[in-house]
N, C-alpha and C positions, 0 to 999 in steps of 0.2 A: 699326802702323798700328791703332788703334783701331777694331774693327768693333761698328755698330750696328743689329740688327734690328730695325725698323719694322713694326709688325705696320698694314692699313689697310682698310679696303673702299672704294668706289668711287661710292655713290650720291651722299654727303654729302660734310657739310664735313671731315671726315676724312680725305679725297682731298685736299683742299685743304693742310689741318693738316700731312698726311703731307711731299707733296712740298716744301713751303717747307721745315719745318723739316729736313728731307733735304739740299735746298742748302745751307742754313746752317749744318747739322753736316759737309759736304762743305767750304765753305770755312774753317773751324776746325780742319782735318786729320783729321777723323774720315772713317771709312768707314761710310757708313750702307748698309743696305739694304732696301727695302721687297718683303714680302709681304703682299699680297692675298688676302682672301676676298671669298664673294658673287661676284656680277656681275665678269665678267673688265674689264680699262681697256678704252676703247676706243684708237683709234690714236692720237688728240689726246691721252690721258692720258699713252700710254706715252711721247709724242715729250715733252710734259713734265715728264716724272719726272727724267730727265736723272739718275738713277742706277741701281743695281741693281735689277732689277725681277723678282721671281721670282715668276709668277702661278698661282695652284690652282684649285681646286673646294672647299675645303675650307666647310663653313658660313658664315655670318653669322651672328654672335652675335645681333644682334637679331631676323634670322629665324629663328631656330632653334625648333623644336616640343619641345623636351626639353632633360632635363639632356645627354641622348649623345651630341647635335650638337652641345655644347657642348664635351664630354671630344675629341671625335673633330676638329674646330678647333683645339684646343689639343697635343693629342700630335702631331697635323704641322705644329704650328711648333716643338714639339722638335724633332721631327727633322731639320726646316729648319735648326735653330739650329747642331744638334750637326751636320750636313752643312757647316754655312759655315762654322764656327768661329767664331761670334758672340761676343764679350766680353761681352756684353750685350742682352735680351732688352728692350723696349720694348712692352709691349701697350697698345692702342685701347679696350681693353673688360675690365676686372678682374675680369671672372667666368670669363677664361680660365685666370687664374691659379690658379679654385678644387679643380681635382682631378686640375692634371698638377705633378710635380715637373720643373723648369726643372735643368738642369746649370749655366745661366749665371743672374748673378743680373738680377731682374727686377723693370724697373718700370712702375706699371700709371697711367695716362695715361686719367683719369676725363671722360670729352669729355660725356655724358648719361650718366642712369643711370635703371632703371624704377623704384625705391623713392624717387628725389626728385622724377621724371613727376608720379608717382601722385598724389605728398602736397601736390606744387604746384597741380596741374590738376586734381586731383577731390578728392583730400581723406579720408581716412577708411580704413579696413581694405582694404590692396591687394586686388582681386581673386586670387582662389585660382588662375586660369589663367595668372596674371602671378607669383604669390608665389615661382615655384622661380628666378625671373631672379634678383628680389633678395635671394633666399637665397644664389645663386653668388656676386653680384658681393659681399656681405658676407663671405665664404668668401675670395675673391678679394681682396679688399683686404687683408683681415688675414696672406693667404701673401705678399704682394707684399711685397719689400725698398724699397721707395718709394712713395709713391702720389704722383701729383700732378694738381692741381685747374688750369683756366684761370682763375678768379678767387676772390677771396677770399669773397663769396660764396657762391659754390658750393663752396667747401672748407669754408665753414660747416657746408651744408646735409648735403654728404657726412657730416660728423662727425653732424649732428645724425640722423641719418635709418637707418645703420648704427651708432650709439653706440661710435664710433669713439676708441682712448684716446686719437689724438693727431690733431691735425687734419693732412688733405695738405699738403705744400707747394706752392705757387703759383708757376707760370709760365704770367705771359701769354701768350697767343697774337699772332701777327705775321703781316703779309704784307705783301710788298713795293707799295709805290704801284706803280703805272702810267703812266708818263709818256703825254700824248696830248692830241690835242682836245681843246675843251671849249667851250660856248656861249657866245656873248659875252656873251647875257643867261640866267640862271638861267628855265627852262622853266615854265609856268605849272600846274604840274599835280603830282602825289602819287605815290609809287614805293614799294612793297617787295616783298621779293625772297625765298627760300625754300621752303620743303617745307610749301604754304599747308596741304594735308594733313593734318599734324602736329596735335591739338588743342590742343597748349603754344603753339602761336603765333598762334591765338588770333584767328583770319582773321576769325570771324564779325562777332566786335565790327565789324573794321574795313571789314567790306561792309558795316553795319547804318551806320556812320560815311560812305562812299559814297554813301549814299541822306540824308543832311542836308547836303550840302555842292552848291555849283554845281560846286567844281573837281574835274575828273575824278583817279581814284583807281589806278593801275595794281598790277596783280602780276603779278611773273615768278615761275613755280613750276610743278609739278604738283599737283592737288586731289586727286588716286589716289595712296597709296602705296602699297609693294610689300608689306606687309602686312594690308591690305582696307581700311585706313583710308580716308575719302573726305570732303570737303567741298562745300558744295556754294557757290557765290556768285551772286546774283542783281543786284548794283552795281559791284562792282568791272571793272575793263577787262581780267580776264584774259589775261595774253598768252603763258600755256603755258611749257615751260620753255625757259628760254633756255642757251645755250653762254656760256661763260668771255666770250670779244668781247662778245657780245648782251648780260650785264651792263655792262660796261664802256661798250657803244654806249648802254646807256640812262641809265647816271649821269654820263657827258658831259655830256648836258642841265643835269645839277643840278638835277632834281628835288627836291621835298623829300620826303625816303626818313622811310617811317615803320613802327613795330612796334610793334605792340598785345601782343606774347610776355607771357606770364604764366610761360614756363618758360623759362628760354636762359641756360647755362651761359657764358657769354660773348657772341656774336655774330659772325660774321665777316661777315655780311651786312653789320652796322652801321661795320661797321669800313671796309669798302671803299667805302660811301653817304661816311663820313666823307673820307676820302684824297681824294676824288674831286670834297671842296668843296659837300658838299649838306648845308644845315640842316638838323637829324635831332628828330622828333618822336620819340619813344619811351615804352613804358610805363612805368610809377613803380611797376618792380620794384629790388630791392637791387643785381641784378649793376648793371643799365644806370646806377643812378644812383653804385655805386663806379667804373664807370669811366665815364662820361660829364658826373658833377656838374660843370657850370656851362658845359657846350661843347652844353645840350642841350634842350627844350622835353621835359619831362615831362606823363605825364596818366594818370589813375587807368585800369586798364587792362579795365574794363570800362565805363568810359563814353564811348560810341560819339559822344554832342555832345559831349564834348569832344575829342576828334581829329578833330572837324570843325571846330570851333573853331578846336582851334591852328595847323590846315592854312591853314583860312583866313587868320588874322591875319598868320603869316607870308607868306603871298602877297600880301597886303594893302599889307605892308608892308618894301618892300625893303630899309633900313636893318637891322630887325631881323634881315631876310632872311642879308646880310650880314653881320652882327654873329655871328649861328649859323654858317653855314655858316665861318667864320674859327676861329672858336673851335673847333667842331667837327675843322677837318683842324688844329690845332696840337696837339691832344690826341691822334688819329692819329699822332702821330712817336714816342708814350711804347709805341706794339703793333707793334716792329719786326721783321721775322722774326732780324737781326741778334741781337735783346735775347732773344727765344727760343730760339733755338738755345745763346747764351751761358747760359741759366738750366738750359738742359737737360743740356748739358758740366758745368755744374760740378757737378750731383746724381752722375753717373756714376762719378767716381773717388770719391767719398761711401760707393757701395754696400759692403756689410759683407762681402760676398761678393766683392768684384770681380777680376777679374786681376791678377796681378803687375806685370802691364805698363799695366795700367789706370791700377793707383794712380802707377805712375813718371808717366806722365805729368801 
């Protein structure tokens, strides 16, 4: 049986991606192993993983204070891969492939990166304090045997940012739709969820939009990040961090889901909202256009008044709201765990130094 070692962190969407992918690979007859970096998983996360889980105290890539910590993490992963006799190593951060040579073929899945984040959010020359991260990402992308992005828009961003000769392969993220009771009538409020502290989520614009509408705009997620970043909100109804059950309960009310992000490689929260039957109001950025064109209302990312108008218009027009919700839910069926797992499984046998048993599979 082919053994795939997947690295993950427990802080954000990468954890959900890893556990969903692992479950899909298992169903295909592969043997996934998840190795965690950074904070250890909670008891609930351990139960949800449902595959072999190796917990470490290795440094988390995006909280590392210098290149040596990333090297330490990569060396630790390499030792675990050898000890587990992994056939493939799939890294959740390309920079982990920069300075360490793995004995297994390496797939680098770029969920996000500081270089593309900086271009989308700040623009101009990257802060020297962050430049080393972008440099290691470039080296890791060059060293990996395959590079994967969750959307074509983000693949293009990576290629442009790092001058890649080849565009990364695209395997779109997927989630399993969770069946459950939903509200008989969509509730008259707007909702967003995610790392509110991340400047790329552009929550300040949504906070201003909340001041321009009578419709309540609720936001789930932390306003302070582990890297010291934070955001102050004055008009959003901040709900704090909700667990998976809490998010599901909120989405079951079928609010209008809104994202004003200026940087989003994919957007799992949007997918979960679409699966739940929420009408979508999204910032007009290439990723969202690619994934949700024809199934969402789009607003220029910095137009607070535009977001307020779109939210009010959808809530005031039940037919429009129903039409948008149906379109989003239909589109969401394109982004499943089964398709994601099949897409990744198709890459493993094509790796240039794949183990013989993997090629035979």
